N, C-alpha and C positions, 0 to 999 in steps of 0.2 A: 583522407578518414578512412581507417580499416574496421572493418566489421570484421570480428573473430568469431561470432556464434556462429553454431553449426545448427542450425533450426530444424525441429521435429518435421519430417514430410508428411506427417498428417496433420499440420497446422492448416487452421484452429482447430486445438482440442476437442473446445467446448464453444457454442456460439448462444444469443439467447432464445431461440428456438428448440435447446436441448433438453431445457427443465421448464417443469409448470412453475406459473406464478403462483405467490402464497395466496392471493384471495382470486374469486370470479371475476370480480370487476377492476383488477391492474392487468396491465401488459410488461413484459419484463423488457427493458429499453437496452440493457447491456448485463452483462456478465465480466468481472475483472478482477485484477488485481488481487491474486489469491494467496492466503498464508499457506504456508506448506510444511509437512512434519510426518513423520514415521508412526504408525499405531497399529497395533494388531495385524501385525507383517503385511501393512500396506502401504500403500504410498497415498495419503491426505489431502486435501485441497480445503481450506476455508473460504470459500468466494465472497465478493463482495456482488450482490443481488440490486440492480438498481430498477426500480419498478417504478412506474406511473397509470393512470387512468389512457383508455383510446384518446389520442386527440382530436380536436375538433379542428375544422379550417379554419376559422374565424377566433380560436380560442387558446390559451392556454391552460392547461388543469395540471394540476401534482398534488399528489396527499403529504399528510405530515400528523407525525401523532399528537393525540392529544392524551390527557391523564388516565383515560379510562380506556379509548379506541383509537380510532383516526379518523381524520374528514379532510374532504377534497375541497380544495379551493380551485376555486374557473375565473379566470380574467380576460377580458376580449381583448385581443391584439389590436384593437381601435382606440384603446385606452392610452391617451397620450402620458399617463402617467407609469407606463409599462415599459421598460426597458429588457427585450430580450435577445438581442445580439450574440450572447453566449449561449451554448447549447447546454450548458453544464448550471449555469445561476442567474435567476433575474432579477431586476430591482423594480418594486414596484411601491411608488408612495415614499419613497429611498428605506424602505428595508428588504433585504435581500432574502431568497428562497432557492433552494435546490430545487431544481428542473424535475426529479425525481427521487424516491425514498429510498435507502439503501438498507439491506438487513444482509446477515450475514450466515451464509449455508455448506452444508459439508458435503462433498463430494469423494469417494476413495476409489481406488486402482490397483488390480493385481499388477499390471505390467508399466505403472507411470505413464501409460498413453491413452488408453479407453477407462474414460470415469464415469459412475452412474453414483446417484444418490442412495445411500445406503437405509435401511428399515430403522424404525425406532430410534431416531437422533436428531435432536429438536434443532429450531430455527433460532437464532439470536435475533433477537430484534431489539431496538432503543428502548432504554426505559430511562424514565425521568423527564425533567423539566431539560436536562443539559443533552441530552440525546433526542429531540423531539423531531430532529430533522434525519435521522436516522444514525447508523455507523457502516464504516467503512475502511477498507485499505486495512484489514486484520495481519499484523507479526505475530509469531507463535515461536516461544523459547521454551524447550525442553530442560528444567536446570532440580538436579534433584528429585527427580518422580512426579514434577508437576509443569504442566504445560502453563504456560504466563500468556494470554492475548492481550495484546495491545492495541488499539484500535483509535481512529477518529471516529471524536462523538461531536455531533453539528447540532447546532442548536442555534434561537436569535441571541442566546447569551455569545455567541461564537465558536469556534472551531478548537476543540482539545482533545486529550489523550484520555483514553480510559482503560481499565485493565477487569480483566475476569481471570479465574484461575479455574483448571478442572485438571481429575485426574484420569477419569474415564468419559470424556466429554459428552456425558449424558445430565450429568449434576455441575452446575455453577456456581462460582461464588462470585459477586461484584463486588471491586473496593473503589467504586465510583472514579471519579476526575483525579489523575492524579500528576497530570501536566496541565495547568490552565489557558486558555487562549492566550494568544492565539497559538499552537502548536501542534504539530502531526509527526508522521513518519518515525514513530519511536519503535527503537527495536532493542532488545534486552540481551546483550552477552548471553552465551550458553555455560558460561561458566564463570563461577567468584574469581575475581583478582585479589589477592591477600585479606579474602574472607569478605570482601564486598562485591556486592552487584554492581552492574554498570551499563549503561545504556546511550543510545544516540537519539535525537531527536531533533529536531525542526523547529525553535517559535520563529515568528514572524513580525516583521516592523513594517507598518505603514509608512514610514519617515523615514529617519535616522536606522542606518542598518541595512540589514537585508534579509532572505531567503537561503540563512546559513545553517552549518550541521553542526551540534555544540552536543556535548559529552557529559554526562552527571553520574553521580555513583551515590549507591542507598547500602542501607544495612539490612533491609530488609525486602527489597524488589518493589515497596510501594510509598515509602519518604524519599523524593531525592532532592540531592543538591549539591555542591561545588559542582557547576555548574560552568564548562570552558567552551568557545567556541573556538574547533579545529578546522574546519574546512569552510571556505570562503566561495563567491560566484569570482570568475574570471571574466573580465572584459573582453567581450572581442575574439572569445570562444565561446563553445557548444551549450557551456554551463554558465552564461554570463546572468542567467536572471534566477535562478534558483537552482538550489540543489539540494536534498532529502536522503535521506539512510535507505536503504534495501531490506533486506531479511536479517537475520542477526550474523554479526563476524564471522569469519569464517578464522579459527586458529592454525596456522601454518608456524612453522619451525622458524620463518623469517619475521613473522607477527601475524597480528590481526587484520584480517582481509576484509575490506567491505567493499560491497559492488552498490555503486548509490545511483542513482538518479540526476541528471541534471536537463534543465532546458534553459532555452532563448528566448531572445525576445518576439522570437515568430510564435513562441510554443511548441516548437519540435522539444520532444523528450526523447533522450538517450539514454544509454549507461557509459558509467564509466568505473573505477576501482581507485581506492588508495588501501595506505598498510599502514597501521600504527603498531608504535612498540608491543611487546609480549605482556611487559613487567609495568608499564607505565602509558596507556592507550589515550592517556589527553596526547601524546605525542606522536604528529602525523609524520613519518619517516619518508613517504614517496607517494605519489599519484600518477595517473594517467594522465597525458596530456590531450591525448585524442581520445573518444567514447570508445569501445571494446564492442558496442552496437548500436545502429541508430536505425529509425525506421527504413525500410527499404523494399519491403514483402508488400501487396496489394491490402491484406488485413491490417497491415499497421499503417498503410498510409490513409486509408480509408473506412470510416465507420462513425461512432458518436461523437466523436472528438478526435479526428484522422490526426496522422504524425506522430506518432506517440508508441514506445515499447515504455515499460513503467515495471519493474520487479518489486514485490516485498517478500517473497520464497524460493528457497531452494532445498534440493538436497545434495549432501556430498556423496562422492564415491570415492573413498580412499586407495583402495585397489586401484583406480585407473587414473588419477589425480586429476578428477574431474569434476565438475560441478552441474548438476543439470537444475536451472532455473527455470521456474514458472512466470510466465508474464502478462501483464494486459497488452492488450494491440488495441489501437485507436480508441479506447476504452470502453470498447464493444465485446471483445473474445478474448478465449484464455488460449494461452499458447504455449510451448517451451522449446527450450534449446539447452544444447550443451557447451559448456565450456571447458578448454585445456587451464588447469592452474597455472602450468607452466607456462602458455602462453600470454596469460595475463601479468604474468609478474614479468616477462620481457618486455611487456609496453610502460610498466612501472618507471618514474623517473624519481629516482633519489633528492633529496634535498640536503 
């Protein structure tokens, strides 16, 4: 396998200790999977910040949102009805819970490397019964003067896609759930095609089917239809268990280029790429056989959930024909890497 990522020597760019928790009774377990955009002549990230109380030796404790505030649930590790073998999700008395509660937080940078929290910008937290387990992994698309924020909304009702929009990053309009459970990894194209919005998304099936990338279209960016499955997992390869879209596809003269994540049965997450037709993005015309990035550095191999590189945000540099991706490493750190678009294209295999 060939890893063509040029990682920032400053990695990790952000660690849990670099930002304060949202509440004095919580600790930040991990910061990860940032959406990325440019605003006010700066590079911005909207981080997923996952928090939980300080953990006791003999118990698991985690916060959830209620209609009016939040509460902490604590369960003894000796309880026979508790399964906590996964660092991310536990099962108790037949119900699933997340081990952390995530919100979205803004940081910005003048150089794309050193990030800090700006003053007077809000945290984005879960709202209502469909976001009571938090909101995660935001993608940002800038379309006709409006920023579209698609994110994973988690609750006992399932995992869904929520949408908020803003023009100034201080005032937000919530559009609720735009894709019902089970769905995530939604990335809206940053340009309409034949007058329609397009988006990649990832519905999942627990029985027939799998964790595949789909595409949909919309007249307004809120109501979606014409769903089609365009990228599937591949048995025996690095993306055999699940695939999901990264950030908004990149428009090139050869087609719409998407950098996506794939995982195998051992939960190793790598990055690959595929290319869609410019006029008809439901048609995938090329895909990398091998990953373009895989976890090889210590901060990618060890962490809250190791052996993971995962991106949902990037910045294009047309003058250099490169793209800078910002990515979550081992579900704990935020890092950066640069790719040559030409080199990615050299690895695409056309169908």
